[in-house]
N, C-alpha and C positions, 0 to 999 in steps of 0.2 A: 513606526509601523511600516513605512515604505521600505526600509532596509531589510526588514524581516521577510517581506513578500518577495524581494528580488533574489534571495538565496535559493529559492525553489524554481525560479523562472527558467523554463526550457530544460529542466533536469529529468532524468529517467529515475523514477522513484518506485520502490516496492513497499507496499503496506502489508505487513504480516499480522493477521488477526482482523476479523471483520465484525467485531462487536460494535458497541456504540462509539468508542473512540476511533476505531478504524474507519467506520463509515463517515464520521465527522471529518476526519483527516482527508478522506477521499473527496468529499464535497468541497472542502476548502481548496484542494490542490488541483482538481481536475481541469480547471481553466488555465492554470499556470504551467503545468508540467505534463509529461508523459507518465501516467500513473498505472501501475500494475498491482493486482491484488492477489493475495494468497491466504488461504485458511485451510488448516488440515482437517477441519470438521466438514465432512462431505454433506451433512444435512442442511447446511446453510444454502438457501435458495433465494437470492436477491432479485428483485424485479427491476433493478437499475441497469442501465447499459454500462457495464463495467468490464474491465480487462482482468478477469479471473484466470490465473494461469496455474499450471501444474508444477510439481516440484522439479521435474525434469526440465521444464522451460526456464525455471529460475536459474539453473546452473549454466544456461547458455547466454543469459543476458548480463551485461556489465552495467549494474545500477550505480548511479551517482550517490544515492541516499537510500537507506532502509529505515522505515518507521515500524517499530515493534509495538503493538498494542500492550497496554499495561497488564492485561490478563495472561500474557504469554510468558511461560517460564523459560528463560533463556538457557537454562541448564539442561532442559529436556527436549527442546525444539530442534 
């Protein structure tokens, strides 16, 4: 498990999709990495202190890793 934790250490990560798996991923990674969040559903209002960014901001940041939630259709996003 130690090796798995180190691959995210200090990385710039985008989590796309803020359902259950996206929030779980955020909670796991927030202490290890610089995590940004994106969801195209504007009705999502989370009370956590998170880095929710816009689509225009995504294009300006060079992410090391992108985590796509299972509910996101990669062919239409």
